Each structure stands twice: as C-alpha cells, then as structure tokens.
Rosetta silent file (secondary structure, phi, psi, omega in degrees, C-alpha in Angstrom):
SEQUENCE: ADAASSGADPPRERRRRRGRARARTEALLHTLKRSRRVKANDRERNRMHHLNAALDELRSVLPTFPDDTQLTKIETLRFAYNYIWALSETLRLA
SCORE:     score description
SCORE:     0.000 S_00000001
   1 L     0.000  -39.009 -179.778  -56.239   -7.131    3.694 S_00000001
   2 H   -66.086  -40.870 -177.930  -54.279   -8.444    0.689 S_00000001
   3 H   -65.444  -37.845 -178.907  -53.711   -4.992   -0.805 S_00000001
   4 H   -69.029  -38.774 -177.298  -52.345   -3.588    2.457 S_00000001
   5 H   -79.690  -24.476 -176.644  -49.904   -6.417    3.012 S_00000001
   6 H   -92.483  -32.676 -172.689  -48.650   -6.594   -0.561 S_00000001
   7 H  -119.213  -22.589 -171.505  -48.259   -2.944   -1.587 S_00000001
   8 H   -82.362  -34.894 -173.880  -48.441   -0.525    1.326 S_00000001
   9 H   -72.052  -46.219 -176.074  -45.500   -1.648    3.492 S_00000001
  10 H   -57.299  -42.398  178.176  -42.531   -1.564    1.092 S_00000001
  11 H   -62.730  -36.637  179.791  -42.796    2.171    0.190 S_00000001
  12 H   -64.784  -39.576  177.996  -43.031    3.073    3.873 S_00000001
  13 H   -61.576  -45.220 -179.035  -39.891    0.965    4.542 S_00000001
  14 H   -62.584  -43.052 -179.584  -38.031    2.762    1.765 S_00000001
  15 H   -60.325  -40.704 -178.151  -39.071    6.175    3.052 S_00000001
  16 H   -64.466  -40.696  179.805  -37.839    5.308    6.524 S_00000001
  17 H   -63.969  -42.006  178.612  -34.424    4.238    5.196 S_00000001
  18 H   -62.761  -39.847  178.956  -33.986    7.480    3.250 S_00000001
  19 H   -60.461  -42.008  179.194  -34.889    9.437    6.348 S_00000001
  20 H   -65.550  -38.492  179.618  -32.218    7.692    8.364 S_00000001
  21 H   -63.112  -37.825  179.987  -29.609    8.399    5.701 S_00000001
  22 H   -73.607  -21.657 -176.190  -30.449   12.122    5.882 S_00000001
  23 L   -75.585   -8.149  179.310  -30.249   12.068    9.667 S_00000001
  24 L   -63.737  137.073 -178.391  -26.450   11.559    9.557 S_00000001
  25 L   -80.272  164.189  178.488  -24.695   14.505   11.056 S_00000001
  26 H   -60.039  -39.431 -179.692  -22.025   16.573    9.303 S_00000001
  27 H   -65.048  -40.306  179.705  -19.402   15.167   11.703 S_00000001
  28 H   -66.633  -42.009  178.009  -20.382   11.583   10.918 S_00000001
  29 H   -61.254  -41.669  178.197  -20.222   12.259    7.166 S_00000001
  30 H   -61.698  -43.009  179.262  -16.777   13.809    7.605 S_00000001
  31 H   -63.686  -41.994  178.711  -15.633   10.755    9.587 S_00000001
  32 H   -64.166  -45.165  179.635  -16.983    8.383    6.930 S_00000001
  33 H   -61.585  -41.979  179.992  -15.306   10.297    4.102 S_00000001
  34 H   -64.174  -43.714  179.071  -12.050   10.390    5.995 S_00000001
  35 H   -61.598  -43.522  178.992  -12.227    6.652    6.711 S_00000001
  36 H   -63.992  -40.316  179.978  -12.914    5.891    3.032 S_00000001
  37 H   -63.874  -44.429  178.937  -10.005    8.130    1.969 S_00000001
  38 H   -59.567  -44.617  179.593   -7.637    6.397    4.402 S_00000001
  39 H   -65.583  -40.759  178.904   -8.703    2.985    3.061 S_00000001
  40 H   -64.337  -40.303  176.873   -8.334    4.158   -0.551 S_00000001
  41 H   -62.599  -42.345  178.370   -4.846    5.498    0.231 S_00000001
  42 H   -62.356  -42.649  178.173   -3.892    2.166    1.788 S_00000001
  43 H   -62.275  -43.274  179.685   -5.130    0.278   -1.264 S_00000001
  44 H   -65.744  -40.348  178.062   -3.186    2.592   -3.585 S_00000001
  45 H   -62.373  -43.570  178.545   -0.034    2.291   -1.454 S_00000001
  46 H   -66.669  -38.744  178.389   -0.280   -1.506   -1.553 S_00000001
  47 H   -61.540  -46.183  179.799   -0.952   -1.472   -5.310 S_00000001
  48 H   -67.586  -35.185  177.328    2.154    0.669   -5.932 S_00000001
  49 H   -61.938  -45.278 -179.658    4.207   -1.496   -3.573 S_00000001
  50 H   -68.828  -37.468  178.968    3.270   -4.629   -5.534 S_00000001
  51 H   -64.555  -46.859  179.995    3.859   -2.884   -8.875 S_00000001
  52 H   -64.349  -38.229  177.982    7.318   -1.680   -7.805 S_00000001
  53 H   -64.703  -40.105  178.397    8.203   -5.139   -6.463 S_00000001
  54 H   -66.098  -40.332  177.486    7.184   -6.710   -9.780 S_00000001
  55 H   -65.756  -39.553  175.843    9.247   -4.178  -11.721 S_00000001
  56 H   -60.124  -42.180  179.225   12.254   -4.867   -9.463 S_00000001
  57 H   -64.845  -40.704  177.605   11.848   -8.580  -10.144 S_00000001
  58 H   -64.725  -43.017  178.480   11.656   -7.889  -13.888 S_00000001
  59 H   -59.596  -33.655 -175.407   14.773   -5.671  -13.732 S_00000001
  60 H   -68.500  -21.509 -179.644   16.648   -8.487  -12.007 S_00000001
  61 H  -103.464   -2.208  177.655   16.287  -10.777  -15.047 S_00000001
  62 L   -92.386  136.645  177.161   17.026   -8.185  -17.726 S_00000001
  63 L   -76.212  126.237  177.714   20.631   -7.757  -18.846 S_00000001
  64 L  -128.953  151.346  178.881   21.773   -4.167  -18.230 S_00000001
  65 L  -129.315  125.552  -10.844   25.107   -2.448  -18.726 S_00000001
  66 L   -70.876  169.352 -174.165   26.555   -1.445  -16.314 S_00000001
  67 L   -63.211  -28.443 -177.483   25.079   -3.768  -13.717 S_00000001
  68 L   -85.086    4.527 -179.967   24.326   -1.001  -11.182 S_00000001
  69 L   -73.100  127.709  177.369   22.140    0.918  -13.662 S_00000001
  70 L  -101.091  115.462  177.819   18.563    1.283  -12.418 S_00000001
  71 L   -76.805  147.875  174.848   16.114    1.508  -15.297 S_00000001
  72 L   -71.326  173.759  179.837   13.019    3.667  -14.919 S_00000001
  73 H   -60.138  -49.742 -177.682    9.618    1.998  -14.997 S_00000001
  74 H   -68.084  -37.317  176.867    8.953    2.824  -18.627 S_00000001
  75 H   -62.923  -40.570  179.371   12.537    1.913  -19.625 S_00000001
  76 H   -60.962  -46.480 -179.874   12.118   -1.437  -17.863 S_00000001
  77 H   -65.294  -43.988  179.500    8.902   -2.211  -19.737 S_00000001
  78 H   -64.841  -42.906  179.243   10.293   -1.125  -23.112 S_00000001
  79 H   -62.532  -45.067  179.365   13.522   -3.026  -22.535 S_00000001
  80 H   -61.034  -42.698  178.854   11.630   -6.172  -21.523 S_00000001
  81 H   -60.535  -50.050 -178.518    9.409   -5.936  -24.606 S_00000001
  82 H   -66.190  -36.980  179.605   12.395   -5.503  -26.928 S_00000001
  83 H   -65.577  -45.100  177.952   14.387   -8.219  -25.133 S_00000001
  84 H   -62.562  -41.338  178.582   11.519  -10.726  -25.449 S_00000001
  85 H   -62.150  -45.252 -179.326   11.111   -9.767  -29.115 S_00000001
  86 H   -63.215  -40.453  177.610   14.868  -10.268  -29.754 S_00000001
  87 H   -65.626  -40.323  177.887   14.833  -13.661  -28.012 S_00000001
  88 H   -63.202  -40.947  177.455   11.775  -14.701  -30.032 S_00000001
  89 H   -64.760  -40.575  178.578   13.486  -13.653  -33.267 S_00000001
  90 H   -60.647  -44.149  178.996   16.598  -15.616  -32.284 S_00000001
  91 H   -66.510  -39.604 -178.159   14.467  -18.721  -31.708 S_00000001
  92 H   -65.633  -38.128 -177.451   12.531  -18.179  -34.948 S_00000001
  93 H   -82.006  -18.089 -176.532   15.735  -17.869  -37.004 S_00000001
  94 L   -78.043    0.000    0.000   17.517  -20.769  -35.324 S_00000001
C-alpha cells in the first residue's frame, strides 16, 4: 500500500499533463502565439515610450545651440556624458 501511494501516482499525473498539452489544436496554438506576440509588442511599445520620454527630459536640461536643435538619441547620450564630465572637471579645478 505504501509503495503505490508514494511512487505510482506522480508519474501518471505527469503523463496526463503532457497529454493535455499535446491535445491543443493548431488554432488554439495560433491564438496563444498571437496573444503572446501582441503582449510582447505592447511591452516593447511601452519600453520605447518610456525611453523616449526619458531622453526628451534629458535633452531639456542639456544646453544646445540653437535651442530648436533636436539631438539624436546617441548624440544626447554622448553630449550628456561630456557635459557631466566638463562640469565635474570644473568643480575639481575650482
């Protein structure tokens, strides 16, 4: 009785679960993949929205000439790095 209750049931449970996973139809798999893709696209869109908002905020505190110049993403990061370095050097030398 002990051997049956301790070792026989779990493998049967696992087999049943695998069987159910295989029973999914092609249409259901397509729907799941599509749903996951839509969610992944939403996450990526939100990630890019937040990144662009952060870059806009960073651009707003960097001095640019002329004022209406829009720096690219990489230009913004490089400019910010160099600007912070220059300010640090000014403080160090003062």
